N, C-alpha and C positions, 0 to 999 in steps of 0.2 A: 455851165449851167447854172442857174439860179436856185437858190436853196427852197423856194415853194416846188419847183420843178422836181428837183431831189425828195421833199417830203412825202409829194403826191406819188412818186416813182417807189418811193419806199412803203408808204401806205398801199400801193396796189400789190406788192411782193407781197407785204405781211399779208394781207387780205388772202392772196393765192396760197400761203402758207396756212392759214388759218383754215382754207378750204380744203386743203389738201390733207392736212393733219385732220379734220372731222370727216373727212370723207373715208380715208383709206388708213389711216392710224387709231385714230379713237376707237372705232368699231373693233377691232380685233384686241387693243388695249383695254376697253370695258368688258369685253366678254372675259378676258382673262381674270382681270379680276372680280366679275360677277362668279366666274366658275372657282375662283380662288375662298371667295367670301362662303359659295354653296358647301365647299367640303369642308372648311372650317366649323359650319352650324351643322354639318353632317357627323363630322367629329366631335362636336360639344354634344351632340341629340345622342349620338351612340354611347360617348362618357357617361350622360345622365341614365341612359337606359342600363348600362351596365352596372352603375352606382347601385340603380333600384334593382336587378337582377341578382347584384351582391347582397342587397340588404334581406331580401326575399329569402336567398340561400342561406343567410345566416339565422332567418328565422324559422326556416325547416330542419335546420341542423339543431337549433337550440329546444323545437317541439321533440325532435326526434332522441335528441340526449333525455329530456324529459321523461319521454314516454320509456325509454330505456330503463332511467333510474327508477320510474314507477314499476316496472316490470320487473326489475331486481330484487325490490324492495318487496314486493308482492309474493315472488319464489322464494324469497328468504323468510319471509314470515310464515308462508304455506309449509317451507322446510321443517322450521323451528317446531310449528304447529304438528306437523305430522311427526317429528320427532317426539316430541311430549305423547302424543297420542301413543306411539309406539312403546314408549317406558310407562305409561299406565296400561297397555294391554299386558305387556310384560310383567309388571306388578301382578294384577290381576291374575293371571296365571300361574304367576309364582305362589299367591295367596290360593288360591285353588288347588294345585298340586300339594303345596302344603298342609290344607285343610283334609285333602282326601289322604295324604301319608298318615297323618294324627287319627282322623277316622279309621284306618286300616290298622294303625297300632292299637288304636282302643278296642276294635274288634278281635282284634288277636290277642290282645292283653283279656278279655272279656273271656274269649273260647279257650286261652290258656287258664284262666280262674277256675270256668266249669269243668274242665278236665281235671284240675287239682282237686275240686271239692269231690268230683267222681270217683277219682282214685283215692281221694282220703276215705270216702264213703264206704270203700271197697274195703279198704283196711280196716275201719272201725266195725264193719259188719264181720270181716275174718276173726278180727280181735273178738267182739262180741260172742260169735259162734265157739270159739277156742275158751273164753271164760265161762260159755254156757256149758260146754262140754266139760270143761274142768270140776266146774259145779256139780254136774250131773254124773261124771263121773263116767261118761258114757258120749260114744260122738253121736252128734247132731246130723243127721243126712239133710244135706243142702237141696236134694229133688222134693223132699216129702213136705218139709218146713220152707219151701220157697216163698209161699203167700207171705210169711210171717218174715222172713229177711227182706222182701222188698217192701214190707210195713217198716220195718227196723231202719232201713235204708232211707227211706224217705222222712222218717222223724228226726234223722241226722242230718 
């Protein structure tokens, strides 16, 4: 055989090989490659979506932490204010009770003073009656001279 015939036969065999490859091998191979490319693209989009979800979750967590911190600070301020208010109320009640005790003590002292004056007047009246008795050398009747004794008490 000549070289031209060999080249022609090889070209025909090559053309059959190309046709066979294009017809039976190439479509499944391209389908597998396309499917793999699709899976890679889906994986990348899922990774991007997961990254975005993670960023959103981190942002929500930060917002919740900030809200919790603000709430804790507010509760702490409320507790401090309530404690201060309770202390002020206790001080006011203690001052009021102290005032009541002082007023009661003053009233009691005034009452005791009045009682002591009254007792002193009674004693002075009795001494005056005894003195008048000694001067007159006779007994003064308290029932008869009651008005005089009352005037004497009020003058003293």
